[in-house]
C-alpha positions as CSV (number, residue, x, y, z in Angstrom):
1,M,153.6,91.0,43.9
2,S,155.6,92.9,46.5
3,E,154.5,92.3,50.1
4,R,153.4,95.4,51.9
5,R,154.6,95.8,55.5
6,M,152.5,97.6,58.1
7,N,154.3,100.0,60.4
8,P,153.1,99.4,64.1
9,V,152.7,103.2,64.4
10,D,151.0,103.6,61.1
11,P,148.3,106.2,61.6
12,R,146.2,104.4,59.1
13,A,145.9,101.4,61.4
14,R,142.3,100.8,62.5
15,V,141.4,102.0,66.0
16,P,138.2,100.7,67.6
17,S,135.5,103.4,68.1
18,F,132.5,103.5,70.3
19,R,130.3,103.2,67.2
20,S,131.7,99.7,66.6
21,L,130.8,98.6,70.1
22,G,127.4,96.9,70.9
23,P,125.0,98.2,73.5
24,T,126.2,95.8,76.2
25,S,129.9,96.6,75.6
26,L,129.2,100.3,75.4
27,A,127.4,100.2,78.8
28,L,130.2,98.2,80.3
29,A,132.8,100.6,79.0
30,T,130.9,103.6,80.3
31,T,130.5,102.0,83.8
32,I,134.2,101.2,84.0
33,A,135.2,104.7,82.9
34,F,132.8,106.2,85.5
35,A,134.2,104.0,88.2
36,V,137.8,105.0,87.3
37,L,137.0,108.7,87.3
38,S,135.1,108.4,90.7
39,S,138.0,106.5,92.3
40,C,140.4,109.1,91.1
41,H,138.2,111.9,92.3
42,A,137.7,110.3,95.7
43,G,141.3,109.7,96.2
44,E,142.3,113.2,95.1
45,P,144.0,114.8,98.1
46,Q,142.6,118.0,99.5
47,P,144.5,121.1,98.7
48,P,146.8,122.1,101.5
49,G,145.3,124.7,103.9
50,A,141.7,123.9,102.8
51,Q,139.2,124.9,105.4
52,P,136.9,122.2,106.9
53,L,133.3,122.4,105.8
54,P,131.1,123.6,108.7
55,V,128.1,121.2,109.1
56,D,125.5,120.3,111.7
57,L,126.1,116.9,113.4
58,L,123.2,114.8,114.6
59,H,123.9,112.5,117.6
60,L,121.9,109.3,117.2
61,H,120.2,107.9,120.4
62,A,118.3,104.7,120.7
63,K,114.5,105.3,121.2
64,S,111.3,103.3,121.2
65,I,110.2,102.4,117.7
66,N,106.8,101.0,116.8
67,D,106.3,98.1,114.4
68,E,103.2,99.3,112.7
69,D,101.0,99.3,109.6
70,E,98.3,101.6,108.4
71,Y,94.8,100.6,107.2
72,L,91.4,102.2,106.7
73,A,88.9,102.3,109.5
74,S,85.1,102.9,109.3
75,L,83.4,104.3,112.3
76,T,80.0,103.5,113.8
77,S,78.2,104.8,116.8
78,R,78.4,102.6,119.8
79,R,74.8,103.5,120.7
80,S,72.5,104.1,117.7
81,I,68.7,103.7,118.0
82,T,66.7,103.3,114.9
83,L,63.1,104.5,115.2
84,Y,60.2,102.9,113.2
85,A,56.5,103.9,113.1
86,Q,54.3,101.9,115.5
87,V,51.0,103.1,114.0
88,S,49.8,103.8,110.5
89,G,49.0,107.4,109.4
90,Y,50.1,110.6,107.7
91,I,53.1,112.6,109.1
92,R,51.8,115.9,110.3
93,K,55.0,117.5,111.8
94,I,58.8,117.1,111.8
95,P,60.2,119.7,114.2
96,V,63.9,118.6,113.9
97,K,66.5,118.3,111.3
98,P,69.3,115.7,110.7
99,G,72.2,116.4,113.0
100,D,70.3,118.3,115.7
101,A,71.2,117.6,119.3
102,V,68.1,116.5,121.2
103,K,67.3,115.6,124.8
104,Q,65.5,112.5,125.9
105,G,61.7,112.9,125.4
106,A,62.0,115.6,122.7
107,L,59.5,115.4,119.9
108,L,61.0,114.1,116.6
109,I,58.0,113.3,114.4
110,Q,54.3,113.7,114.9
111,I,51.9,111.3,113.1
112,D,48.3,112.3,112.6
113,P,46.5,110.7,115.6
114,G,43.0,111.2,114.2
115,Q,42.2,107.5,113.5
116,Q,43.6,106.4,116.9
117,E,41.7,109.2,118.7
118,S,38.3,108.1,117.1
119,T,39.0,104.5,118.0
120,L,39.8,105.5,121.6
121,R,36.5,107.5,121.9
122,S,34.5,104.5,120.6
123,L,36.1,102.2,123.1
124,A,35.6,104.6,125.9
125,A,31.9,104.9,125.1
126,N,31.6,101.1,124.9
127,L,33.3,100.9,128.3
128,E,30.7,103.3,129.9
129,T,27.9,101.0,128.6
130,R,29.5,98.0,130.1
131,R,29.9,99.8,133.4
132,A,26.3,100.7,133.4
133,N,25.2,97.1,132.8
134,L,27.5,96.1,135.6
135,T,26.0,98.6,138.0
136,F,22.5,97.2,137.3
137,A,23.8,93.6,137.8
138,V,25.4,94.4,141.1
139,R,22.2,95.9,142.5
140,N,20.1,93.0,141.2
141,D,22.5,90.5,142.8
142,D,22.5,92.4,146.1
143,S,18.7,92.3,146.3
144,S,18.5,88.7,145.3
145,K,19.9,87.4,148.5
146,S,17.0,88.8,150.7
147,L,14.5,87.5,148.1
148,V,15.9,84.0,148.4
149,E,15.7,84.1,152.2
150,S,12.0,85.2,152.0
151,G,11.2,82.5,149.5
152,L,10.3,84.9,146.7
153,L,13.2,83.9,144.5
154,S,14.4,80.4,143.7
155,D,18.0,79.4,144.2
156,L,18.5,78.8,140.5
157,E,17.5,82.3,139.6
158,Y,19.8,83.6,142.3
159,Q,22.8,81.7,140.8
160,Q,22.0,83.1,137.4
161,R,22.1,86.6,138.7
162,R,25.4,86.0,140.4
163,A,26.9,84.6,137.1
164,Q,25.6,87.6,135.2
165,R,27.3,89.9,137.6
166,A,30.6,88.1,137.3
167,A,30.4,88.1,133.5
168,L,29.7,91.9,133.4
169,E,32.6,92.5,135.8
170,A,34.9,90.6,133.4
171,D,33.5,92.5,130.5
172,V,34.3,95.8,132.1
173,R,37.8,94.8,132.8
174,A,38.3,93.8,129.2
175,G,36.9,97.1,128.1
176,E,39.3,99.0,130.4
177,A,42.2,97.0,128.9
178,Q,41.1,97.9,125.4
179,V,41.0,101.6,126.3
180,Q,44.4,101.4,127.9
181,A,45.9,99.7,124.8
182,Q,44.4,102.3,122.5
183,T,45.7,105.0,124.8
184,D,49.2,103.6,124.5
185,L,48.8,103.2,120.7
186,L,47.8,106.8,120.5
187,R,51.0,107.7,122.4
188,Y,53.0,106.0,119.6
189,S,51.8,108.7,117.1
190,R,54.3,111.0,118.9
191,I,57.8,109.8,118.1
192,S,60.1,111.1,120.8
193,A,63.8,110.8,121.4
194,P,64.5,107.7,123.5
195,S,67.8,109.2,124.9
196,D,70.1,112.2,124.5
197,G,72.0,112.3,121.2
198,S,72.0,113.6,117.7
199,V,69.3,113.1,115.1
200,G,70.3,110.9,112.2
201,D,68.9,110.9,108.7
202,V,65.2,111.6,108.3
203,P,64.1,109.8,105.1
204,V,60.4,110.8,105.4
205,K,58.7,114.2,105.0
206,V,55.5,115.8,106.0
207,G,52.5,114.3,104.3
208,D,54.0,110.8,103.8
209,Y,51.8,107.9,104.8
210,V,53.8,105.6,107.1
211,T,53.2,102.1,108.5
212,P,54.9,100.0,111.2
213,Q,57.5,98.9,108.6
214,T,58.5,102.5,107.8
215,R,61.9,103.7,109.1
216,L,61.5,107.2,110.4
217,T,64.9,108.3,111.8
218,S,67.6,107.4,114.3
219,V,69.1,108.9,117.5
220,E,72.8,108.4,117.9
221,Q,75.1,108.9,120.9
222,D,78.7,109.5,119.7
223,N,80.4,109.7,123.1
224,L,81.8,106.3,122.1
225,V,82.6,105.2,118.5
226,E,83.6,101.8,117.3
227,A,86.2,101.5,114.6
228,Y,86.0,98.6,112.1
229,I,89.4,97.7,110.7
230,Y,90.0,94.8,108.2
231,V,93.4,93.4,108.6
232,P,95.1,90.9,106.2
233,I,94.9,87.4,107.5
234,K,98.7,87.1,107.6
235,K,98.9,90.1,109.9
236,A,96.0,89.0,112.2
237,A,98.2,86.4,113.8
238,A,100.5,89.3,115.0
239,I,97.8,90.7,117.3
240,Q,99.1,90.4,120.8
241,P,97.9,91.7,124.2
242,G,100.2,94.7,123.7
243,T,98.8,95.5,120.2
244,R,97.2,99.0,120.0
245,V,94.9,100.7,117.5
246,A,95.5,104.5,116.8
247,L,93.0,106.5,114.8
248,L,94.7,109.3,112.8
249,A,93.4,112.7,111.8
250,E,94.0,114.2,108.4
251,D,97.2,115.9,109.6
252,G,98.5,112.6,111.0
253,K,97.9,113.4,114.6
254,I,96.6,110.6,116.8
255,I,93.0,111.1,117.8
256,C,92.8,108.1,120.1
257,E,94.8,105.0,120.9
258,E,93.1,101.9,122.4
259,K,93.6,98.2,122.5
260,P,91.5,96.0,120.2
261,S,88.1,95.2,121.7
262,F,87.2,92.4,119.3
263,V,89.1,90.2,116.8
264,S,86.8,88.2,114.6
265,P,87.4,84.4,114.6
266,Q,86.2,84.3,111.0
267,V,87.8,85.4,107.7
268,N,86.0,87.4,105.1
269,V,85.7,85.1,102.1
270,D,85.9,87.9,99.5
271,T,88.8,89.9,100.9
272,Q,90.6,87.3,103.0
273,T,90.8,89.8,105.9
274,V,89.9,89.7,109.6
275,L,87.7,92.2,111.3
276,V,89.3,94.0,114.2
277,K,87.2,96.4,116.4
278,A,88.4,99.2,118.8
279,I,86.2,101.4,121.0
280,C,87.4,105.0,121.2
281,P,86.0,107.9,123.3
282,N,84.8,110.8,121.1
283,D,84.8,114.5,122.0
284,G,83.2,115.6,118.8
285,L,86.0,115.0,116.3
286,L,84.6,111.7,115.0
287,R,81.3,111.0,113.3
288,S,79.4,107.8,112.6
289,A,80.1,106.3,109.1
290,Q,83.4,108.3,108.9
291,V,86.3,106.7,107.1
292,L,89.9,107.5,108.3
293,K,93.3,106.0,108.7
294,A,94.0,103.6,111.5
295,R,97.5,102.6,112.6
296,M,97.9,99.1,113.9
297,I,100.9,99.2,116.4
298,W,101.9,95.5,116.6
299,S,104.8,95.9,119.0
300,T,107.4,98.4,120.4
301,H,111.2,98.0,120.4
302,D,114.4,100.1,120.8
303,G,116.1,101.3,117.6
304,L,117.5,104.2,115.6
305,T,115.9,106.6,113.2
306,V,117.5,109.0,110.7
307,P,115.8,112.0,109.1
308,T,115.0,111.2,105.5
309,V,116.7,114.4,104.3
310,N,120.0,113.2,105.6
311,V,119.9,109.8,103.8
312,M,121.3,109.5,100.2
313,R,120.5,106.8,97.8
314,Q,122.7,105.6,95.0
315,A,122.2,102.5,92.8
316,G,119.6,101.3,95.2
317,Q,121.9,101.5,98.3
318,Y,121.1,103.9,101.1
319,F,124.0,105.6,103.0
320,V,124.7,108.5,105.3
321,F,127.9,110.4,106.1
322,V,129.3,109.6,109.5
323,A,131.6,112.0,111.4
324,E,135.0,110.3,112.2
325,S,138.0,111.6,114.0
326,S,141.2,112.0,111.8
327,D,144.4,113.8,112.7
328,G,142.8,115.9,115.5
329,G,139.9,116.9,113.3
330,L,136.7,115.4,111.8
331,V,136.1,113.9,108.3
332,A,132.9,112.7,106.7
333,R,132.9,109.0,105.9
334,Q,130.3,107.5,103.6
335,K,128.4,104.7,105.5
336,P,126.0,102.3,103.8
337,I,122.9,101.5,105.9
338,T,119.8,99.5,105.6
339,V,116.4,101.1,106.3
340,G,112.9,100.0,107.0
341,A,109.6,101.8,107.0
342,I,109.3,105.6,107.2
343,Q,107.7,106.9,110.4
344,G,106.9,110.5,110.2
345,N,109.9,112.2,108.6
346,D,112.5,109.6,109.6
347,F,113.8,106.3,108.2
348,V,113.9,103.4,110.7
349,V,117.5,102.1,110.6
350,T,117.6,98.3,110.5
351,G,121.4,97.9,110.0
352,G,124.7,99.8,109.5
353,L,124.6,102.2,112.4
354,A,125.0,102.0,116.1
355,A,123.8,104.2,118.9
356,D,125.9,107.3,119.9
357,T,127.0,107.8,116.3
358,E,127.2,111.3,114.9
359,I,126.1,111.8,111.3
360,V,126.3,114.8,109.0
361,G,123.0,116.7,109.2
362,S,123.6,119.6,106.6
363,S,125.3,120.3,103.3
364,I,124.7,116.7,102.2
365,Q,124.9,117.5,98.5
366,K,128.4,118.9,99.1
367,M,129.7,115.8,100.9
368,R,132.3,113.4,99.6
369,D,134.0,110.6,101.3
370,G,136.9,111.9,103.4
371,V,136.0,115.6,103.2
372,P,137.2,117.5,106.4
373,I,134.3,118.9,108.3
374,A,133.8,121.1,111.4
375,R,131.1,121.1,113.9
376,L,128.8,124.1,113.1
377,S,127.3,124.2,116.6
378,P,129.7,123.2,119.3
379,E,128.5,120.5,121.8
380,P,127.4,121.9,125.1
381,Q,130.0,121.4,127.9
382,P,128.9,119.4,130.9
383,G,126.9,121.5,133.2
384,A,126.4,124.3,130.7
385,G,123.0,125.8,131.0
386,S,122.4,124.3,134.4
387,P,121.8,126.3,137.5
388,A,125.1,125.2,138.9
389,A,127.0,126.6,135.8
390,S,125.2,129.9,135.7
391,P,127.0,132.8,137.5
392,R,125.8,133.7,140.9
393,S,124.1,137.0,141.5
394,P,126.0,139.4,143.7
395,Q,125.1,139.2,147.4
396,L,123.5,142.4,148.6
């Protein structure tokens, strides 16, 4: 059998294809090819005479940055008075509605006073009888003294009349106390506002029979509201004298910012959180039982922030383009950075940038490392725009 020699350049020689590669090898080959193409493209020299790309440059300055977290806060009125019925009876009148603003002493609910009025009339009639008996006893006692001196009345009878007078005097005082108590009880059929404020929920209606255990309504003063915030136990240890609580509106604006008024020494067993309270003045924007966002500002420090639109992310790494001087001009250099939380529309920069650095603020999608750039808006010269730099008006 003749031996067949293979030519090194024989086109029939087997060439490895992508189909013969496994998933891992294929991914590795793709990555290497992409890296080679990127490096070749990055190192590609700019064509001679290419115009620099005009861009906006942002000058970074150190500023105060808050170390903060956001939670939910529930509000309660600092002064809320719940009103219960003091007498039993049917509700005759409710002249107010929930949410109405009322003054102190305004009628809120009227309970039918018929039963208390009849009791008062009975006690008053009984008091008149006692007073009549006392009047007779006083006259009898006054005449007894002369009868004893003339010998017509014994000393024992005289002492009995004196005791009867004292007993009737006490009886009259007891009757007056009963009338006064019933008068006060009759006053309780009129439920009035104990202070200025807003009427809360009214769970009863006209015709309902109420007892002293029935809740009628409440009057709330919302000049001050108290925010209840539940903070994770790990964060509660970070509360310091400089810690502040900021209540946020729906648009993110701060409604009020105060220091915590109370930090609970106990931990909620179910949620493993700590209750933090803060008292805020209210000008009508906040309501009792309202739930809104609360920002816990743990501390404040100096740092840098970068607008989120000027930050690129690739393979999990954040970077910006920094303006650097090169051959009398400017070029954009890709700079990796580390970022923290987002505050507003900015990233908090935790590493990779220093103060007084200029970064590219426009045309980010067109940027590549080493691209020549030009300042779109020239930096103002010293004194420009100041009164000293403005031309003087002619002297008249």
